[in-house]
A tleap script that builds the chain and sets N, CA, C and O, in Angstrom:
source leaprc.protein.ff14SB
mol = sequence {
  NMET GLY ASP ILE GLY SER LEU GLY LEU GLY
  ALA LEU LEU ALA ILE MET ILE VAL ALA GLN
  ASN ARG MET LEU ILE LEU PRO LEU LEU GLY
  PHE VAL PHE PHE ILE GLU LEU GLY SER LEU
  ILE ILE GLN MET THR SER ARG HIE LEU LEU
  GLY ARG ARG ILE PHE LYS MET THR PRO ILE
  HIE HIE HIE LEU GLU MET ILE GLY TRP SER
  GLU GLU LYS ILE VAL GLU ARG PHE TRP ILE
  ILE ASN THR LEU ALA VAL ILE VAL ALA VAL
  TRP ILE SER VAL CHIE
}
set mol.1.N position { 0.829 -1.174 0.000 }
set mol.1.CA position { 0.000 0.000 0.000 }
set mol.1.C position { 0.881 1.248 0.000 }
set mol.1.O position { 0.526 2.250 -0.622 }
set mol.2.N position { 1.990 1.206 0.667 }
set mol.2.CA position { 2.875 2.366 0.693 }
set mol.2.C position { 2.526 3.345 1.796 }
set mol.2.O position { 1.532 3.189 2.506 }
set mol.3.N position { 3.361 4.349 1.920 }
set mol.3.CA position { 3.181 5.342 2.971 }
set mol.3.C position { 1.913 6.165 2.797 }
set mol.3.O position { 1.209 6.432 3.771 }
set mol.4.N position { 1.620 6.565 1.576 }
set mol.4.CA position { 0.464 7.431 1.343 }
set mol.4.C position { -0.824 6.739 1.772 }
set mol.4.O position { -1.637 7.334 2.480 }
set mol.5.N position { -1.015 5.511 1.361 }
set mol.5.CA position { -2.233 4.792 1.712 }
set mol.5.C position { -2.317 4.453 3.189 }
set mol.5.O position { -3.369 4.615 3.806 }
set mol.6.N position { -1.209 3.980 3.762 }
set mol.6.CA position { -1.249 3.578 5.174 }
set mol.6.C position { -1.383 4.791 6.102 }
set mol.6.O position { -2.082 4.722 7.114 }
set mol.7.N position { -0.724 5.886 5.766 }
set mol.7.CA position { -0.873 7.090 6.585 }
set mol.7.C position { -2.282 7.657 6.477 }
set mol.7.O position { -2.841 8.135 7.465 }
set mol.8.N position { -2.851 7.604 5.286 }
set mol.8.CA position { -4.224 8.071 5.103 }
set mol.8.C position { -5.223 7.228 5.870 }
set mol.8.O position { -6.123 7.761 6.518 }
set mol.9.N position { -5.068 5.906 5.801 }
set mol.9.CA position { -5.979 5.026 6.542 }
set mol.9.C position { -5.811 5.177 8.050 }
set mol.9.O position { -6.791 5.152 8.794 }
set mol.10.N position { -4.581 5.332 8.492 }
set mol.10.CA position { -4.337 5.541 9.920 }
set mol.10.C position { -4.943 6.838 10.419 }
set mol.10.O position { -5.522 6.883 11.505 }
set mol.11.N position { -4.810 7.892 9.629 }
set mol.11.CA position { -5.407 9.176 10.007 }
set mol.11.C position { -6.928 9.082 10.021 }
set mol.11.O position { -7.575 9.620 10.919 }
set mol.12.N position { -7.502 8.402 9.031 }
set mol.12.CA position { -8.951 8.222 8.984 }
set mol.12.C position { -9.446 7.441 10.201 }
set mol.12.O position { -10.464 7.794 10.797 }
set mol.13.N position { -8.734 6.392 10.563 }
set mol.13.CA position { -9.096 5.602 11.747 }
set mol.13.C position { -9.044 6.458 13.005 }
set mol.13.O position { -9.960 6.410 13.825 }
set mol.14.N position { -7.989 7.235 13.162 }
set mol.14.CA position { -7.863 8.091 14.341 }
set mol.14.C position { -8.956 9.151 14.388 }
set mol.14.O position { -9.504 9.424 15.456 }
set mol.15.N position { -9.278 9.747 13.254 }
set mol.15.CA position { -10.332 10.769 13.209 }
set mol.15.C position { -11.682 10.162 13.559 }
set mol.15.O position { -12.467 10.769 14.289 }
set mol.16.N position { -11.958 8.967 13.042 }
set mol.16.CA position { -13.229 8.307 13.358 }
set mol.16.C position { -13.337 7.972 14.840 }
set mol.16.O position { -14.409 8.106 15.431 }
set mol.17.N position { -12.238 7.539 15.440 }
set mol.17.CA position { -12.259 7.194 16.862 }
set mol.17.C position { -12.465 8.443 17.708 }
set mol.17.O position { -13.232 8.417 18.670 }
set mol.18.N position { -11.794 9.528 17.364 }
set mol.18.CA position { -11.961 10.776 18.111 }
set mol.18.C position { -13.376 11.315 17.929 }
set mol.18.O position { -13.971 11.806 18.888 }
set mol.19.N position { -13.927 11.234 16.721 }
set mol.19.CA position { -15.273 11.736 16.459 }
set mol.19.C position { -16.326 10.954 17.243 }
set mol.19.O position { -17.354 11.509 17.631 }
set mol.20.N position { -16.069 9.674 17.473 }
set mol.20.CA position { -17.016 8.846 18.225 }
set mol.20.C position { -16.729 8.848 19.723 }
set mol.20.O position { -17.434 8.194 20.492 }
set mol.21.N position { -15.702 9.577 20.137 }
set mol.21.CA position { -15.296 9.673 21.544 }
set mol.21.C position { -14.971 8.298 22.144 }
set mol.21.O position { -15.400 7.973 23.251 }
set mol.22.N position { -14.215 7.512 21.398 }
set mol.22.CA position { -13.791 6.180 21.846 }
set mol.22.C position { -12.263 6.075 21.816 }
set mol.22.O position { -11.705 5.110 21.295 }
set mol.23.N position { -11.611 7.071 22.374 }
set mol.23.CA position { -10.161 7.133 22.289 }
set mol.23.C position { -9.453 6.058 23.114 }
set mol.23.O position { -8.271 5.792 22.893 }
set mol.24.N position { -10.150 5.446 24.050 }
set mol.24.CA position { -9.519 4.419 24.872 }
set mol.24.C position { -9.278 3.116 24.111 }
set mol.24.O position { -8.470 2.295 24.546 }
set mol.25.N position { -9.963 2.910 22.985 }
set mol.25.CA position { -9.724 1.686 22.225 }
set mol.25.C position { -8.589 1.831 21.216 }
set mol.25.O position { -8.165 0.836 20.627 }
set mol.26.N position { -8.092 3.038 21.006 }
set mol.26.CA position { -7.012 3.242 20.034 }
set mol.26.C position { -5.750 2.442 20.375 }
set mol.26.O position { -5.157 1.851 19.473 }
set mol.27.N position { -5.315 2.400 21.650 }
set mol.27.CA position { -4.146 1.563 21.948 }
set mol.27.C position { -4.378 0.083 21.685 }
set mol.27.O position { -3.427 -0.646 21.401 }
set mol.28.N position { -5.606 -0.371 21.773 }
set mol.28.CA position { -5.886 -1.774 21.475 }
set mol.28.C position { -5.824 -2.050 19.976 }
set mol.28.O position { -5.374 -3.119 19.563 }
set mol.29.N position { -6.265 -1.110 19.169 }
set mol.29.CA position { -6.232 -1.315 17.727 }
set mol.29.C position { -4.806 -1.320 17.190 }
set mol.29.O position { -4.523 -2.004 16.207 }
set mol.30.N position { -3.916 -0.582 17.808 }
set mol.30.CA position { -2.514 -0.566 17.405 }
set mol.30.C position { -1.629 -1.121 18.495 }
set mol.30.O position { -0.578 -0.552 18.793 }
set mol.31.N position { -2.040 -2.228 19.095 }
set mol.31.CA position { -1.371 -2.762 20.283 }
set mol.31.C position { 0.115 -3.041 20.054 }
set mol.31.O position { 0.951 -2.690 20.887 }
set mol.32.N position { 0.439 -3.665 18.934 }
set mol.32.CA position { 1.843 -4.003 18.665 }
set mol.32.C position { 2.688 -2.745 18.532 }
set mol.32.O position { 3.833 -2.718 18.982 }
set mol.33.N position { 2.136 -1.704 17.920 }
set mol.33.CA position { 2.886 -0.455 17.787 }
set mol.33.C position { 3.166 0.170 19.151 }
set mol.33.O position { 4.247 0.710 19.383 }
set mol.34.N position { 2.186 0.093 20.051 }
set mol.34.CA position { 2.386 0.629 21.391 }
set mol.34.C position { 3.395 -0.211 22.182 }
set mol.34.O position { 4.165 0.334 22.973 }
set mol.35.N position { 3.398 -1.520 21.976 }
set mol.35.CA position { 4.386 -2.383 22.625 }
set mol.35.C position { 5.790 -2.048 22.123 }
set mol.35.O position { 6.730 -1.954 22.912 }
set mol.36.N position { 5.929 -1.868 20.821 }
set mol.36.CA position { 7.228 -1.504 20.244 }
set mol.36.C position { 7.718 -0.170 20.818 }
set mol.36.O position { 8.879 -0.048 21.210 }
set mol.37.N position { 6.840 0.813 20.865 }
set mol.37.CA position { 7.200 2.117 21.416 }
set mol.37.C position { 7.493 2.019 22.904 }
set mol.37.O position { 8.439 2.636 23.394 }
set mol.38.N position { 6.690 1.249 23.625 }
set mol.38.CA position { 6.898 1.079 25.065 }
set mol.38.C position { 8.237 0.439 25.375 }
set mol.38.O position { 8.899 0.826 26.338 }
set mol.39.N position { 8.651 -0.544 24.567 }
set mol.39.CA position { 9.946 -1.183 24.808 }
set mol.39.C position { 11.088 -0.190 24.614 }
set mol.39.O position { 12.081 -0.236 25.340 }
set mol.40.N position { 10.953 0.695 23.652 }
set mol.40.CA position { 11.972 1.718 23.428 }
set mol.40.C position { 12.034 2.697 24.596 }
set mol.40.O position { 13.123 3.070 25.033 }
set mol.41.N position { 10.887 3.112 25.100 }
set mol.41.CA position { 10.844 4.043 26.229 }
set mol.41.C position { 11.427 3.385 27.484 }
set mol.41.O position { 12.180 4.020 28.222 }
set mol.42.N position { 11.086 2.127 27.726 }
set mol.42.CA position { 11.632 1.406 28.886 }
set mol.42.C position { 13.146 1.291 28.777 }
set mol.42.O position { 13.858 1.500 29.758 }
set mol.43.N position { 13.638 0.958 27.589 }
set mol.43.CA position { 15.084 0.812 27.397 }
set mol.43.C position { 15.821 2.133 27.635 }
set mol.43.O position { 16.842 2.155 28.323 }
set mol.44.N position { 15.319 3.212 27.081 }
set mol.44.CA position { 15.992 4.503 27.240 }
set mol.44.C position { 15.947 4.973 28.696 }
set mol.44.O position { 16.932 5.501 29.213 }
set mol.45.N position { 14.813 4.783 29.348 }
set mol.45.CA position { 14.686 5.190 30.752 }
set mol.45.C position { 15.618 4.379 31.633 }
set mol.45.O position { 16.274 4.938 32.512 }
set mol.46.N position { 15.688 3.088 31.419 }
set mol.46.CA position { 16.552 2.252 32.260 }
set mol.46.C position { 18.025 2.570 32.022 }
set mol.46.O position { 18.828 2.515 32.953 }
set mol.47.N position { 18.384 2.901 30.792 }
set mol.47.CA position { 19.786 3.242 30.524 }
set mol.47.C position { 20.187 4.544 31.191 }
set mol.47.O position { 21.323 4.692 31.641 }
set mol.48.N position { 19.256 5.492 31.256 }
set mol.48.CA position { 19.578 6.774 31.878 }
set mol.48.C position { 19.499 6.715 33.399 }
set mol.48.O position { 20.328 7.315 34.083 }
set mol.49.N position { 18.524 6.007 33.929 }
set mol.49.CA position { 18.346 5.964 35.382 }
set mol.49.C position { 19.167 4.870 36.061 }
set mol.49.O position { 19.766 5.107 37.110 }
set mol.50.N position { 19.200 3.679 35.471 }
set mol.50.CA position { 19.878 2.550 36.092 }
set mol.50.C position { 21.273 2.304 35.529 }
set mol.50.O position { 22.099 1.643 36.158 }
set mol.51.N position { 21.526 2.842 34.337 }
set mol.51.CA position { 22.822 2.643 33.707 }
set mol.51.C position { 22.989 1.284 33.061 }
set mol.51.O position { 24.111 0.898 32.733 }
set mol.52.N position { 21.910 0.550 32.869 }
set mol.52.CA position { 21.996 -0.753 32.219 }
set mol.52.C position { 20.782 -0.961 31.321 }
set mol.52.O position { 19.789 -0.236 31.392 }
set mol.53.N position { 20.903 -1.977 30.475 }
set mol.53.CA position { 19.828 -2.276 29.534 }
set mol.53.C position { 18.883 -3.332 30.095 }
set mol.53.O position { 19.296 -4.223 30.837 }
set mol.54.N position { 17.621 -3.219 29.732 }
set mol.54.CA position { 16.638 -4.245 30.070 }
set mol.54.C position { 16.579 -5.265 28.934 }
set mol.54.O position { 16.585 -6.473 29.170 }
set mol.55.N position { 16.523 -4.766 27.704 }
set mol.55.CA position { 16.465 -5.609 26.508 }
set mol.55.C position { 17.834 -5.602 25.842 }
set mol.55.O position { 18.605 -4.656 26.002 }
set mol.56.N position { 18.132 -6.663 25.093 }
set mol.56.CA position { 19.398 -6.705 24.368 }
set mol.56.C position { 19.447 -5.643 23.277 }
set mol.56.O position { 20.497 -5.063 23.000 }
set mol.57.N position { 18.281 -5.397 22.657 }
set mol.57.CA position { 18.180 -4.381 21.618 }
set mol.57.C position { 16.706 -3.977 21.519 }
set mol.57.O position { 15.812 -4.797 21.729 }
set mol.58.N position { 16.474 -2.735 21.204 }
set mol.58.CA position { 15.099 -2.294 21.001 }
set mol.58.C position { 14.929 -1.830 19.571 }
set mol.58.O position { 15.917 -1.477 18.927 }
set mol.59.N position { 13.722 -1.817 19.054 }
set mol.59.CA position { 12.446 -2.233 19.599 }
set mol.59.C position { 12.407 -3.737 19.911 }
set mol.59.O position { 13.339 -4.476 19.595 }
set mol.60.N position { 11.331 -4.159 20.525 }
set mol.60.CA position { 11.243 -5.494 21.106 }
set mol.60.C position { 11.436 -6.603 20.073 }
set mol.60.O position { 11.924 -7.678 20.424 }
set mol.61.N position { 11.070 -6.374 18.815 }
set mol.61.CA position { 11.240 -7.449 17.830 }
set mol.61.C position { 12.722 -7.745 17.585 }
set mol.61.O position { 13.073 -8.881 17.267 }
set mol.62.N position { 13.585 -6.758 17.724 }
set mol.62.CA position { 15.024 -7.017 17.594 }
set mol.62.C position { 15.549 -7.805 18.795 }
set mol.62.O position { 16.433 -8.648 18.643 }
set mol.63.N position { 15.018 -7.540 19.970 }
set mol.63.CA position { 15.391 -8.311 21.154 }
set mol.63.C position { 15.010 -9.782 20.963 }
set mol.63.O position { 15.788 -10.681 21.282 }
set mol.64.N position { 13.819 -10.009 20.445 }
set mol.64.CA position { 13.373 -11.387 20.221 }
set mol.64.C position { 14.228 -12.086 19.173 }
set mol.64.O position { 14.488 -13.284 19.286 }
set mol.65.N position { 14.668 -11.349 18.154 }
set mol.65.CA position { 15.579 -11.932 17.164 }
set mol.65.C position { 16.907 -12.302 17.809 }
set mol.65.O position { 17.485 -13.343 17.495 }
set mol.66.N position { 17.393 -11.451 18.709 }
set mol.66.CA position { 18.692 -11.703 19.332 }
set mol.66.C position { 18.660 -12.876 20.309 }
set mol.66.O position { 19.692 -13.500 20.555 }
set mol.67.N position { 17.501 -13.180 20.862 }
set mol.67.CA position { 17.440 -14.335 21.766 }
set mol.67.C position { 17.104 -15.624 21.021 }
set mol.67.O position { 16.939 -16.676 21.639 }
set mol.68.N position { 17.001 -15.544 19.679 }
set mol.68.CA position { 16.887 -16.760 18.897 }
set mol.68.C position { 15.572 -16.996 18.186 }
set mol.68.O position { 15.431 -18.018 17.515 }
set mol.69.N position { 14.617 -16.114 18.296 }
set mol.69.CA position { 13.353 -16.294 17.578 }
set mol.69.C position { 13.571 -15.969 16.102 }
set mol.69.O position { 14.311 -15.044 15.765 }
set mol.70.N position { 12.929 -16.727 15.237 }
set mol.70.CA position { 13.002 -16.422 13.802 }
set mol.70.C position { 12.058 -15.271 13.488 }
set mol.70.O position { 11.125 -14.982 14.238 }
set mol.71.N position { 12.323 -14.626 12.369 }
set mol.71.CA position { 11.482 -13.494 11.968 }
set mol.71.C position { 10.035 -13.940 11.734 }
set mol.71.O position { 9.093 -13.226 12.077 }
set mol.72.N position { 9.872 -15.120 11.151 }
set mol.72.CA position { 8.521 -15.633 10.894 }
set mol.72.C position { 7.769 -15.869 12.198 }
set mol.72.O position { 6.574 -15.585 12.284 }
set mol.73.N position { 8.457 -16.387 13.213 }
set mol.73.CA position { 7.829 -16.639 14.505 }
set mol.73.C position { 7.406 -15.334 15.172 }
set mol.73.O position { 6.331 -15.253 15.765 }
set mol.74.N position { 8.253 -14.318 15.073 }
set mol.74.CA position { 7.934 -13.020 15.670 }
set mol.74.C position { 6.715 -12.409 14.983 }
set mol.74.O position { 5.797 -11.937 15.654 }
set mol.75.N position { 6.701 -12.414 13.656 }
set mol.75.CA position { 5.579 -11.842 12.910 }
set mol.75.C position { 4.296 -12.603 13.220 }
set mol.75.O position { 3.241 -11.996 13.406 }
set mol.76.N position { 4.383 -13.918 13.276 }
set mol.76.CA position { 3.206 -14.727 13.584 }
set mol.76.C position { 2.658 -14.404 14.966 }
set mol.76.O position { 1.448 -14.248 15.131 }
set mol.77.N position { 3.527 -14.304 15.950 }
set mol.77.CA position { 3.089 -14.000 17.315 }
set mol.77.C position { 2.488 -12.597 17.408 }
set mol.77.O position { 1.490 -12.390 18.097 }
set mol.78.N position { 3.102 -11.633 16.708 }
set mol.78.CA position { 2.570 -10.274 16.717 }
set mol.78.C position { 1.210 -10.216 16.040 }
set mol.78.O position { 0.336 -9.473 16.487 }
set mol.79.N position { 1.009 -10.985 14.969 }
set mol.79.CA position { -0.308 -11.046 14.320 }
set mol.79.C position { -1.352 -11.580 15.290 }
set mol.79.O position { -2.445 -11.026 15.413 }
set mol.80.N position { -1.004 -12.658 15.975 }
set mol.80.CA position { -1.949 -13.264 16.918 }
set mol.80.C position { -2.288 -12.293 18.040 }
set mol.80.O position { -3.458 -12.112 18.377 }
set mol.81.N position { -1.270 -11.671 18.617 }
set mol.81.CA position { -1.484 -10.727 19.715 }
set mol.81.C position { -2.332 -9.548 19.254 }
set mol.81.O position { -3.261 -9.138 19.951 }
set mol.82.N position { -2.016 -9.003 18.084 }
set mol.82.CA position { -2.772 -7.852 17.597 }
set mol.82.C position { -4.199 -8.236 17.223 }
set mol.82.O position { -5.119 -7.445 17.429 }
set mol.83.N position { -4.399 -9.425 16.682 }
set mol.83.CA position { -5.752 -9.885 16.372 }
set mol.83.C position { -6.593 -9.991 17.633 }
set mol.83.O position { -7.750 -9.570 17.649 }
set mol.84.N position { -6.018 -10.550 18.685 }
set mol.84.CA position { -6.741 -10.643 19.957 }
set mol.84.C position { -7.056 -9.260 20.518 }
set mol.84.O position { -8.145 -9.037 21.047 }
set mol.85.N position { -6.108 -8.335 20.407 }
set mol.85.CA position { -6.340 -6.973 20.898 }
set mol.85.C position { -7.438 -6.276 20.097 }
set mol.85.O position { -8.245 -5.544 20.670 }
set mol.86.N position { -7.480 -6.489 18.790 }
set mol.86.CA position { -8.530 -5.890 17.954 }
set mol.86.C position { -9.885 -6.495 18.285 }
set mol.86.O position { -10.888 -5.782 18.306 }
set mol.87.N position { -9.933 -7.799 18.545 }
set mol.87.CA position { -11.195 -8.435 18.945 }
set mol.87.C position { -11.700 -7.831 20.244 }
set mol.87.O position { -12.892 -7.557 20.380 }
set mol.88.N position { -10.805 -7.621 21.199 }
set mol.88.CA position { -11.193 -6.989 22.468 }
set mol.88.C position { -11.680 -5.562 22.218 }
set mol.88.O position { -12.672 -5.138 22.810 }
set mol.89.N position { -10.993 -4.815 21.346 }
set mol.89.CA position { -11.396 -3.435 21.045 }
set mol.89.C position { -12.772 -3.393 20.396 }
set mol.89.O position { -13.589 -2.536 20.733 }
set mol.90.N position { -13.033 -4.297 19.478 }
set mol.90.CA position { -14.338 -4.346 18.834 }
set mol.90.C position { -15.415 -4.718 19.856 }
set mol.90.O position { -16.504 -4.145 19.851 }
set mol.91.N position { -15.112 -5.667 20.719 }
set mol.91.CA position { -16.072 -6.062 21.762 }
set mol.91.C position { -16.370 -4.889 22.693 }
set mol.91.O position { -17.523 -4.668 23.066 }
set mol.92.N position { -15.343 -4.142 23.066 }
set mol.92.CA position { -15.546 -2.972 23.939 }
set mol.92.C position { -16.389 -1.915 23.229 }
set mol.92.O position { -17.280 -1.318 23.833 }
set mol.93.N position { -16.106 -1.686 21.943 }
set mol.93.CA position { -16.848 -0.640 21.238 }
set mol.93.C position { -18.301 -1.015 20.994 }
set mol.93.O position { -19.154 -0.134 20.881 }
set mol.94.N position { -18.595 -2.300 20.911 }
set mol.94.CA position { -19.969 -2.735 20.692 }
set mol.94.C position { -20.771 -2.663 21.996 }
set mol.94.O position { -21.961 -2.347 21.980 }
set mol.95.N position { -20.130 -2.950 23.094 }
set mol.95.CA position { -20.848 -2.969 24.375 }
set mol.95.C position { -20.784 -1.659 25.066 }
set mol.95.O position { -21.338 -1.509 26.155 }
savepdb mol mol.pdb
quit
């Protein structure tokens, strides 16, 4: 799809969620993206405050590669996790 299409769809999704006042489900719809960002924030904070790393490398998918997971396994697990998060988000928005 490319950047133009994906950025447009992402903006449309965000605008629709804000217009419906359902902003709490946005992290569930992009759960993997928030996990990736969260791992980076945790790593940077721990390096500055504790002086050591929590993960071998960030974002989290690189850490999983370094501990021996294959790329296919990581993508498969992220698909499953994100699918479950989207199902929960849809269930919350319906109820």
